[in-house]
N, CA, C and O atoms as a GROMACS GRO file, in nm:
protein
  360
    1UNK      N    1  -0.805  11.039  23.818
    1UNK     CA    2  -0.729  10.923  23.861
    1UNK      C    3  -0.682  10.946  24.005
    1UNK      O    4  -0.620  11.048  24.035
    2UNK      N    5  -0.711  10.852  24.091
    2UNK     CA    6  -0.676  10.862  24.232
    2UNK      C    7  -0.534  10.810  24.253
    2UNK      O    8  -0.498  10.702  24.204
    3UNK      N    9  -0.454  10.887  24.327
    3UNK     CA   10  -0.318  10.844  24.358
    3UNK      C   11  -0.320  10.737  24.467
    3UNK      O   12  -0.399  10.744  24.561
    4UNK      N   13  -0.233  10.639  24.453
    4UNK     CA   14  -0.221  10.535  24.555
    4UNK      C   15  -0.129  10.584  24.666
    4UNK      O   16  -0.030  10.653  24.640
    5UNK      N   17  -0.161  10.548  24.790
    5UNK     CA   18  -0.072  10.581  24.900
    5UNK      C   19   0.035  10.472  24.913
    5UNK      O   20   0.030  10.370  24.844
    6UNK      N   21   0.130  10.495  25.001
    6UNK     CA   22   0.244  10.405  25.015
    6UNK      C   23   0.200  10.262  25.049
    6UNK      O   24   0.250  10.167  24.989
    7UNK      N   25   0.108  10.247  25.144
    7UNK     CA   26   0.065  10.113  25.183
    7UNK      C   27  -0.004  10.040  25.068
    7UNK      O   28   0.012   9.919  25.051
    8UNK      N   29  -0.080  10.114  24.990
    8UNK     CA   30  -0.149  10.053  24.876
    8UNK      C   31  -0.050  10.007  24.768
    8UNK      O   32  -0.069   9.903  24.706
    9UNK      N   33   0.054  10.086  24.747
    9UNK     CA   34   0.156  10.047  24.648
    9UNK      C   35   0.231   9.923  24.696
    9UNK      O   36   0.256   9.832  24.617
   10UNK      N   37   0.265   9.920  24.824
   10UNK     CA   38   0.332   9.802  24.880
   10UNK      C   39   0.242   9.680  24.864
   10UNK      O   40   0.287   9.574  24.822
   11UNK      N   41   0.114   9.696  24.898
   11UNK     CA   42   0.018   9.586  24.883
   11UNK      C   43   0.012   9.540  24.739
   11UNK      O   44   0.011   9.419  24.712
   12UNK      N   45   0.007   9.633  24.645
   12UNK     CA   46  -0.002   9.598  24.503
   12UNK      C   47   0.120   9.518  24.458
   12UNK      O   48   0.107   9.417  24.389
   13UNK      N   49   0.239   9.563  24.496
   13UNK     CA   50   0.362   9.493  24.456
   13UNK      C   51   0.363   9.352  24.513
   13UNK      O   52   0.391   9.256  24.441
   14UNK      N   53   0.334   9.339  24.642
   14UNK     CA   54   0.334   9.206  24.706
   14UNK      C   55   0.227   9.116  24.646
   14UNK      O   56   0.250   8.997  24.626
   15UNK      N   57   0.110   9.172  24.618
   15UNK     CA   58   0.000   9.094  24.561
   15UNK      C   59   0.035   9.043  24.421
   15UNK      O   60   0.003   8.929  24.386
   16UNK      N   61   0.100   9.127  24.342
   16UNK     CA   62   0.142   9.086  24.208
   16UNK      C   63   0.237   8.966  24.216
   16UNK      O   64   0.224   8.870  24.141
   17UNK      N   65   0.332   8.974  24.309
   17UNK     CA   66   0.428   8.864  24.326
   17UNK      C   67   0.354   8.738  24.372
   17UNK      O   68   0.375   8.630  24.317
   18UNK      N   69   0.268   8.753  24.473
   18UNK     CA   70   0.193   8.638  24.527
   18UNK      C   71   0.111   8.571  24.418
   18UNK      O   72   0.110   8.448  24.409
   19UNK      N   73   0.043   8.650  24.337
   19UNK     CA   74  -0.042   8.594  24.232
   19UNK      C   75   0.038   8.529  24.119
   19UNK      O   76  -0.019   8.460  24.034
   20UNK      N   77   0.167   8.550  24.119
   20UNK     CA   78   0.254   8.488  24.018
   20UNK      C   79   0.334   8.374  24.084
   20UNK      O   80   0.453   8.358  24.059
   21UNK      N   81   0.266   8.297  24.166
   21UNK     CA   82   0.324   8.181  24.234
   21UNK      C   83   0.436   8.218  24.332
   21UNK      O   84   0.523   8.136  24.360
   22UNK      N   85   0.433   8.341  24.383
   22UNK     CA   86   0.528   8.382  24.486
   22UNK      C   87   0.663   8.430  24.435
   22UNK      O   88   0.750   8.464  24.515
   23UNK      N   89   0.681   8.433  24.304
   23UNK     CA   90   0.808   8.481  24.249
   23UNK      C   91   0.784   8.543  24.112
   23UNK      O   92   0.687   8.512  24.043
   24UNK      N   93   0.876   8.633  24.076
   24UNK     CA   94   0.855   8.705  23.951
   24UNK      C   95   0.985   8.770  23.906
   24UNK      O   96   1.068   8.810  23.988
   25UNK      N   97   1.001   8.780  23.775
   25UNK     CA   98   1.116   8.854  23.722
   25UNK      C   99   1.093   9.003  23.741
   25UNK      O  100   0.980   9.051  23.750
   26UNK      N  101   1.204   9.076  23.747
   26UNK     CA  102   1.201   9.218  23.777
   26UNK      C  103   1.122   9.301  23.676
   26UNK      O  104   1.037   9.380  23.715
   27UNK      N  105   1.148   9.285  23.548
   27UNK     CA  106   1.086   9.370  23.446
   27UNK      C  107   0.934   9.356  23.442
   27UNK      O  108   0.864   9.458  23.438
   28UNK      N  109   0.880   9.234  23.441
   28UNK     CA  110   0.733   9.224  23.443
   28UNK      C  111   0.672   9.282  23.571
   28UNK      O  112   0.564   9.341  23.568
   29UNK      N  113   0.742   9.266  23.683
   29UNK     CA  114   0.693   9.323  23.809
   29UNK      C  115   0.691   9.475  23.801
   29UNK      O  116   0.595   9.538  23.844
   30UNK      N  117   0.795   9.533  23.746
   30UNK     CA  118   0.801   9.678  23.727
   30UNK      C  119   0.684   9.725  23.642
   30UNK      O  120   0.616   9.821  23.677
   31UNK      N  121   0.660   9.658  23.530
   31UNK     CA  122   0.550   9.696  23.441
   31UNK      C  123   0.414   9.685  23.509
   31UNK      O  124   0.331   9.776  23.501
   32UNK      N  125   0.391   9.572  23.576
   32UNK     CA  126   0.261   9.548  23.638
   32UNK      C  127   0.236   9.636  23.760
   32UNK      O  128   0.121   9.661  23.796
   33UNK      N  129   0.342   9.684  23.824
   33UNK     CA  130   0.324   9.769  23.942
   33UNK      C  131   0.284   9.911  23.904
   33UNK      O  132   0.239   9.988  23.988
   34UNK      N  133   0.299   9.946  23.777
   34UNK     CA  134   0.258  10.076  23.725
   34UNK      C  135   0.330  10.192  23.797
   34UNK      O  136   0.269  10.292  23.834
   35UNK      N  137   0.461  10.175  23.816
   35UNK     CA  138   0.545  10.278  23.878
   35UNK      C  139   0.658  10.312  23.783
   35UNK      O  140   0.694  10.234  23.695
   36UNK      N  141   0.714  10.431  23.801
   36UNK     CA  142   0.835  10.464  23.725
   36UNK      C  143   0.949  10.376  23.775
   36UNK      O  144   0.941  10.323  23.886
   37UNK      N  145   1.052  10.361  23.696
   37UNK     CA  146   1.164  10.276  23.741
   37UNK      C  147   1.229  10.330  23.867
   37UNK      O  148   1.274  10.251  23.951
   38UNK      N  149   1.236  10.460  23.883
   38UNK     CA  150   1.296  10.520  24.004
   38UNK      C  151   1.210  10.489  24.127
   38UNK      O  152   1.262  10.445  24.230
   39UNK      N  153   1.079  10.512  24.116
   39UNK     CA  154   0.990  10.484  24.231
   39UNK      C  155   0.988  10.335  24.261
   39UNK      O  156   0.986  10.295  24.378
   40UNK      N  157   0.988  10.252  24.157
   40UNK     CA  158   0.990  10.108  24.178
   40UNK      C  159   1.117  10.068  24.253
   40UNK      O  160   1.112   9.987  24.346
   41UNK      N  161   1.231  10.122  24.212
   41UNK     CA  162   1.358  10.091  24.278
   41UNK      C  163   1.354  10.130  24.426
   41UNK      O  164   1.405  10.057  24.511
   42UNK      N  165   1.294  10.245  24.456
   42UNK     CA  166   1.281  10.289  24.595
   42UNK      C  167   1.195  10.192  24.676
   42UNK      O  168   1.231  10.154  24.787
   43UNK      N  169   1.082  10.151  24.620
   43UNK     CA  170   0.995  10.056  24.690
   43UNK      C  171   1.061   9.920  24.704
   43UNK      O  172   1.049   9.855  24.807
   44UNK      N  173   1.130   9.877  24.600
   44UNK     CA  174   1.200   9.748  24.605
   44UNK      C  175   1.303   9.748  24.717
   44UNK      O  176   1.311   9.653  24.794
   45UNK      N  177   1.382   9.855  24.727
   45UNK     CA  178   1.481   9.866  24.834
   45UNK      C  179   1.415   9.864  24.970
   45UNK      O  180   1.462   9.796  25.062
   46UNK      N  181   1.305   9.938  24.984
   46UNK     CA  182   1.231   9.942  25.110
   46UNK      C  183   1.179   9.803  25.148
   46UNK      O  184   1.191   9.762  25.263
   47UNK      N  185   1.121   9.733  25.052
   47UNK     CA  186   1.068   9.599  25.079
   47UNK      C  187   1.178   9.498  25.110
   47UNK      O  188   1.159   9.409  25.193
   48UNK      N  189   1.293   9.512  25.044
   48UNK     CA  190   1.407   9.426  25.076
   48UNK      C  191   1.456   9.454  25.219
   48UNK      O  192   1.484   9.361  25.295
   49UNK      N  193   1.468   9.582  25.255
   49UNK     CA  194   1.513   9.620  25.389
   49UNK      C  195   1.418   9.569  25.497
   49UNK      O  196   1.461   9.531  25.606
   50UNK      N  197   1.288   9.570  25.466
   50UNK     CA  198   1.186   9.524  25.563
   50UNK      C  199   1.166   9.373  25.559
   50UNK      O  200   1.083   9.318  25.632
   51UNK      N  201   1.241   9.305  25.473
   51UNK     CA  202   1.238   9.160  25.457
   51UNK      C  203   1.101   9.106  25.417
   51UNK      O  204   1.060   8.998  25.459
   52UNK      N  205   1.030   9.184  25.334
   52UNK     CA  206   0.902   9.139  25.280
   52UNK      C  207   0.920   9.069  25.146
   52UNK      O  208   0.834   8.992  25.103
   53UNK      N  209   1.033   9.096  25.081
   53UNK     CA  210   1.072   9.029  24.957
   53UNK      C  211   1.220   8.997  24.966
   53UNK      O  212   1.292   9.053  25.048
   54UNK      N  213   1.265   8.906  24.881
   54UNK     CA  214   1.408   8.888  24.863
   54UNK      C  215   1.436   8.859  24.716
   54UNK      O  216   1.348   8.818  24.640
   55UNK      N  217   1.560   8.880  24.681
   55UNK     CA  218   1.602   8.868  24.541
   55UNK      C  219   1.694   8.748  24.529
   55UNK      O  220   1.779   8.724  24.614
   56UNK      N  221   1.676   8.674  24.422
   56UNK     CA  222   1.761   8.558  24.398
   56UNK      C  223   1.804   8.558  24.251
   56UNK      O  224   1.736   8.614  24.165
   57UNK      N  225   1.915   8.495  24.226
   57UNK     CA  226   1.967   8.486  24.088
   57UNK      C  227   1.988   8.338  24.056
   57UNK      O  228   2.049   8.265  24.134
   58UNK      N  229   1.937   8.296  23.942
   58UNK     CA  230   1.948   8.158  23.898
   58UNK      C  231   1.993   8.161  23.753
   58UNK      O  232   1.947   8.244  23.674
   59UNK      N  233   2.083   8.070  23.716
   59UNK     CA  234   2.132   8.070  23.578
   59UNK      C  235   2.021   8.044  23.478
   59UNK      O  236   2.021   8.102  23.369
   60UNK      N  237   1.925   7.957  23.512
   60UNK     CA  238   1.815   7.926  23.421
   60UNK      C  239   1.708   8.035  23.422
   60UNK      O  240   1.665   8.082  23.316
   61UNK      N  241   1.664   8.074  23.541
   61UNK     CA  242   1.551   8.166  23.554
   61UNK      C  243   1.592   8.312  23.559
   61UNK      O  244   1.507   8.400  23.543
   62UNK      N  245   1.719   8.341  23.580
   62UNK     CA  246   1.763   8.479  23.591
   62UNK      C  247   1.732   8.537  23.728
   62UNK      O  248   1.713   8.464  23.825
   63UNK      N  249   1.729   8.669  23.735
   63UNK     CA  250   1.702   8.737  23.862
   63UNK      C  251   1.553   8.734  23.892
   63UNK      O  252   1.471   8.769  23.807
   64UNK      N  253   1.518   8.693  24.012
   64UNK     CA  254   1.378   8.682  24.052
   64UNK      C  255   1.356   8.754  24.185
   64UNK      O  256   1.446   8.763  24.268
   65UNK      N  257   1.235   8.806  24.202
   65UNK     CA  258   1.191   8.865  24.328
   65UNK      C  259   1.092   8.767  24.388
   65UNK      O  260   0.998   8.724  24.321
   66UNK      N  261   1.111   8.731  24.514
   66UNK     CA  262   1.022   8.638  24.583
   66UNK      C  263   0.960   8.705  24.704
   66UNK      O  264   1.023   8.789  24.768
   67UNK      N  265   0.837   8.668  24.735
   67UNK     CA  266   0.770   8.720  24.853
   67UNK      C  267   0.808   8.633  24.972
   67UNK      O  268   0.818   8.511  24.959
   68UNK      N  269   0.830   8.694  25.086
   68UNK     CA  270   0.867   8.621  25.208
   68UNK      C  271   0.742   8.597  25.294
   68UNK      O  272   0.636   8.654  25.267
   69UNK      N  273   0.755   8.513  25.397
   69UNK     CA  274   0.643   8.497  25.490
   69UNK      C  275   0.600   8.630  25.553
   69UNK      O  276   0.481   8.652  25.577
   70UNK      N  277   0.694   8.718  25.578
   70UNK     CA  278   0.662   8.850  25.633
   70UNK      C  279   0.578   8.931  25.533
   70UNK      O  280   0.487   9.003  25.572
   71UNK      N  281   0.609   8.920  25.405
   71UNK     CA  282   0.532   8.986  25.301
   71UNK      C  283   0.391   8.930  25.292
   71UNK      O  284   0.294   9.004  25.273
   72UNK      N  285   0.378   8.797  25.307
   72UNK     CA  286   0.246   8.734  25.308
   72UNK      C  287   0.165   8.781  25.428
   72UNK      O  288   0.045   8.806  25.417
   73UNK      N  289   0.231   8.794  25.542
   73UNK     CA  290   0.164   8.841  25.664
   73UNK      C  291   0.114   8.985  25.645
   73UNK      O  292   0.005   9.019  25.690
   74UNK      N  293   0.195   9.068  25.578
   74UNK     CA  294   0.153   9.205  25.549
   74UNK      C  295   0.023   9.204  25.469
   74UNK      O  296  -0.069   9.280  25.500
   75UNK      N  297   0.016   9.119  25.366
   75UNK     CA  298  -0.104   9.114  25.282
   75UNK      C  299  -0.227   9.073  25.364
   75UNK      O  300  -0.334   9.129  25.347
   76UNK      N  301  -0.210   8.975  25.453
   76UNK     CA  302  -0.322   8.930  25.536
   76UNK      C  303  -0.370   9.042  25.628
   76UNK      O  304  -0.490   9.066  25.640
   77UNK      N  305  -0.276   9.112  25.693
   77UNK     CA  306  -0.313   9.219  25.785
   77UNK      C  307  -0.370   9.339  25.710
   77UNK      O  308  -0.462   9.405  25.760
   78UNK      N  309  -0.319   9.368  25.592
   78UNK     CA  310  -0.372   9.477  25.511
   78UNK      C  311  -0.518   9.448  25.476
   78UNK      O  312  -0.605   9.535  25.486
   79UNK      N  313  -0.543   9.323  25.435
   79UNK     CA  314  -0.679   9.283  25.400
   79UNK      C  315  -0.772   9.296  25.521
   79UNK      O  316  -0.886   9.341  25.507
   80UNK      N  317  -0.725   9.259  25.640
   80UNK     CA  318  -0.806   9.270  25.762
   80UNK      C  319  -0.837   9.416  25.794
   80UNK      O  320  -0.949   9.448  25.834
   81UNK      N  321  -0.740   9.504  25.777
   81UNK     CA  322  -0.761   9.646  25.805
   81UNK      C  323  -0.863   9.705  25.708
   81UNK      O  324  -0.953   9.778  25.749
   82UNK      N  325  -0.849   9.673  25.581
   82UNK     CA  326  -0.944   9.723  25.480
   82UNK      C  327  -1.085   9.673  25.512
   82UNK      O  328  -1.181   9.749  25.503
   83UNK      N  329  -1.096   9.546  25.549
   83UNK     CA  330  -1.226   9.490  25.585
   83UNK      C  331  -1.285   9.564  25.705
   83UNK      O  332  -1.404   9.596  25.706
   84UNK      N  333  -1.204   9.591  25.806
   84UNK     CA  334  -1.248   9.663  25.925
   84UNK      C  335  -1.300   9.802  25.888
   84UNK      O  336  -1.408   9.842  25.932
   85UNK      N  337  -1.223   9.875  25.808
   85UNK     CA  338  -1.260  10.010  25.768
   85UNK      C  339  -1.392  10.007  25.690
   85UNK      O  340  -1.480  10.090  25.713
   86UNK      N  341  -1.406   9.912  25.599
   86UNK     CA  342  -1.530   9.902  25.520
   86UNK      C  343  -1.649   9.861  25.607
   86UNK      O  344  -1.760   9.912  25.589
   87UNK      N  345  -1.626   9.771  25.701
   87UNK     CA  346  -1.733   9.722  25.788
   87UNK      C  347  -1.793   9.834  25.872
   87UNK      O  348  -1.914   9.838  25.893
   88UNK      N  349  -1.710   9.925  25.918
   88UNK     CA  350  -1.757  10.036  26.002
   88UNK      C  351  -1.776  10.165  25.923
   88UNK      O  352  -1.798  10.272  25.980
   89UNK      N  353  -1.767  10.154  25.792
   89UNK     CA  354  -1.790  10.268  25.702
   89UNK      C  355  -1.708  10.389  25.743
   89UNK      O  356  -1.759  10.501  25.753
   90UNK      N  357  -1.579  10.365  25.768
   90UNK     CA  358  -1.489  10.473  25.810
   90UNK      C  359  -1.420  10.537  25.691
   90UNK      O  360  -1.342  10.630  25.708
   0.00000   0.00000   0.00000
């Protein structure tokens, strides 16, 4: 099993949120990200600090994590970098 690096984990978390209509409850996101709760909390804090996600609380929907435009931009640039690396077989 290959370990994911930091950028890949960030990409995975943001992609999971994006694929869930841009928002998601905390527990399903934790499960789908395949991280321990401690590591997930560290990444969540990092992404909040970098303004790639934000957290909201609603009486009906509960606590939700949403992807920001900056998080969407990260996904686009990540995809471009991966494409570049694959194109030049680096």
